[in-house]
DRENDO-1510 file (C-alpha; in Angstrom, 1 decimal, always signed):
<recs>
REC; n; res; u; v; w
REC; 1; UNK; -2.2; +21.0; +18.9 .
REC; 2; UNK; -4.7; +18.1; +18.1 .
REC; 3; UNK; -4.6; +19.2; +14.2 .
REC; 4; UNK; -0.8; +18.8; +14.4 .
REC; 5; UNK; -1.1; +15.2; +15.9 .
REC; 6; UNK; -3.7; +14.4; +13.5 .
REC; 7; UNK; -1.6; +15.8; +10.7 .
REC; 8; UNK; +1.5; +14.1; +11.8 .
REC; 9; UNK; -0.6; +10.7; +11.9 .
REC; 10; UNK; -1.5; +11.2; +8.4 .
REC; 11; UNK; +1.8; +12.2; +7.1 .
REC; 12; UNK; +4.0; +9.6; +8.9 .
REC; 13; UNK; +2.8; +6.5; +6.9 .
REC; 14; UNK; +4.8; +8.0; +4.0 .
REC; 15; UNK; +8.0; +7.5; +5.8 .
REC; 16; UNK; +8.1; +3.8; +6.9 .
REC; 17; UNK; +8.0; +1.0; +4.7 .
REC; 18; UNK; +5.1; -1.4; +5.3 .
REC; 19; UNK; +6.8; -3.9; +7.3 .
REC; 20; UNK; +7.8; -1.0; +9.9 .
REC; 21; UNK; +4.7; +1.2; +9.4 .
REC; 22; UNK; +2.9; +0.1; +12.8 .
REC; 23; UNK; +6.2; +0.2; +15.0 .
REC; 24; UNK; +7.2; +3.7; +13.4 .
REC; 25; UNK; +3.6; +5.2; +14.0 .
REC; 26; UNK; +3.9; +3.7; +17.7 .
REC; 27; UNK; +7.0; +5.4; +18.1 .
REC; 28; UNK; +5.8; +8.8; +16.9 .
REC; 29; UNK; +2.8; +8.4; +19.1 .
REC; 30; UNK; +4.8; +7.7; +22.1 .
REC; 31; UNK; +7.3; +10.3; +21.5 .
REC; 32; UNK; +4.1; +12.7; +21.1 .
REC; 33; UNK; +3.1; +11.8; +24.6 .
REC; 34; UNK; +6.1; +14.1; +25.8 .
REC; 35; UNK; +4.1; +17.0; +24.5 .
REC; 36; UNK; +0.9; +15.6; +26.1 .
REC; 37; UNK; +2.7; +15.8; +29.5 .
REC; 38; UNK; +4.6; +18.9; +29.0 .
REC; 39; UNK; +1.8; +21.0; +27.6 .
REC; 40; UNK; -0.3; +21.1; +30.7 .
REC; 41; UNK; +2.7; +21.5; +32.9 .
REC; 42; UNK; +3.9; +24.5; +31.0 .
REC; 43; UNK; +0.5; +26.0; +31.2 .
REC; 44; UNK; +0.4; +25.5; +35.0 .
REC; 45; UNK; +3.8; +27.0; +35.4 .
REC; 46; UNK; +2.9; +30.0; +33.3 .
REC; 47; UNK; -0.3; +30.5; +35.4 .
REC; 48; UNK; +1.8; +30.2; +38.6 .
REC; 49; UNK; +4.2; +32.8; +37.6 .
REC; 50; UNK; +1.6; +35.2; +36.8 .
REC; 51; UNK; +1.3; +35.2; +33.1 .
REC; 52; UNK; -1.9; +36.4; +31.6 .
REC; 53; UNK; -4.1; +34.2; +29.5 .
REC; 54; UNK; -3.4; +36.0; +26.4 .
REC; 55; UNK; +0.4; +35.4; +27.0 .
REC; 56; UNK; +0.6; +31.6; +27.3 .
REC; 57; UNK; -2.1; +31.4; +24.7 .
REC; 58; UNK; +0.5; +33.0; +22.5 .
REC; 59; UNK; +2.9; +30.4; +23.5 .
REC; 60; UNK; +0.8; +27.5; +22.9 .
REC; 61; UNK; -0.2; +29.1; +19.4 .
REC; 62; UNK; +3.4; +29.3; +18.5 .
REC; 63; UNK; +3.9; +25.6; +19.4 .
REC; 64; UNK; +1.0; +24.9; +17.1 .
REC; 65; UNK; +2.5; +26.8; +14.3 .
REC; 66; UNK; +5.8; +24.9; +14.7 .
REC; 67; UNK; +3.8; +21.5; +14.5 .
REC; 68; UNK; +2.0; +22.9; +11.3 .
REC; 69; UNK; +5.4; +23.9; +9.8 .
REC; 70; UNK; +7.0; +20.7; +10.6 .
REC; 71; UNK; +4.1; +18.7; +8.7 .
REC; 72; UNK; +4.2; +21.1; +5.9 .
REC; 73; UNK; +8.1; +20.7; +5.5 .
REC; 74; UNK; +7.9; +17.0; +5.7 .
REC; 75; UNK; +5.0; +16.7; +2.9 .
REC; 76; UNK; +6.8; +19.0; +0.7 .
REC; 77; UNK; +10.2; +17.2; +1.1 .
REC; 78; UNK; +8.4; +13.9; +0.6 .
REC; 79; UNK; +6.5; +15.2; -2.6 .
REC; 80; UNK; +10.0; +16.6; -3.9 .
REC; 81; UNK; +11.7; +13.2; -3.1 .
REC; 82; UNK; +8.9; +11.2; -4.9 .
REC; 83; UNK; +9.0; +13.5; -7.8 .
REC; 84; UNK; +12.9; +13.0; -8.0 .
REC; 85; UNK; +12.6; +9.3; -7.9 .
REC; 86; UNK; +10.0; +9.3; -10.5 .
REC; 87; UNK; +12.0; +11.4; -13.0 .
REC; 88; UNK; +13.9; +9.6; -15.7 .
REC; 89; UNK; +17.6; +10.1; -15.7 .
REC; 90; UNK; +18.8; +12.7; -18.3 .
REC; 91; UNK; +21.0; +11.4; -20.9 .
REC; 92; UNK; +23.4; +13.5; -23.2 .
</recs>
């Protein structure tokens, strides 16, 4: 989960212009605090209802994979958009 957070901080600077970068990064960090609250809560709920450790570790692994996929898709789309912006228009 920390890897997804760190990856998002590295990636997010590409999405905001310099004059909005600190505000945008602060918004993303603030939004990420929702996960910081819900993660331990969800773990406690799963333990309280009797889930085995392997089962709730699988849930948290799925959440980490979702974060990794989100970062990968953002970077891929950004790279594609940058390549498209740098391409010269075709003339016939």
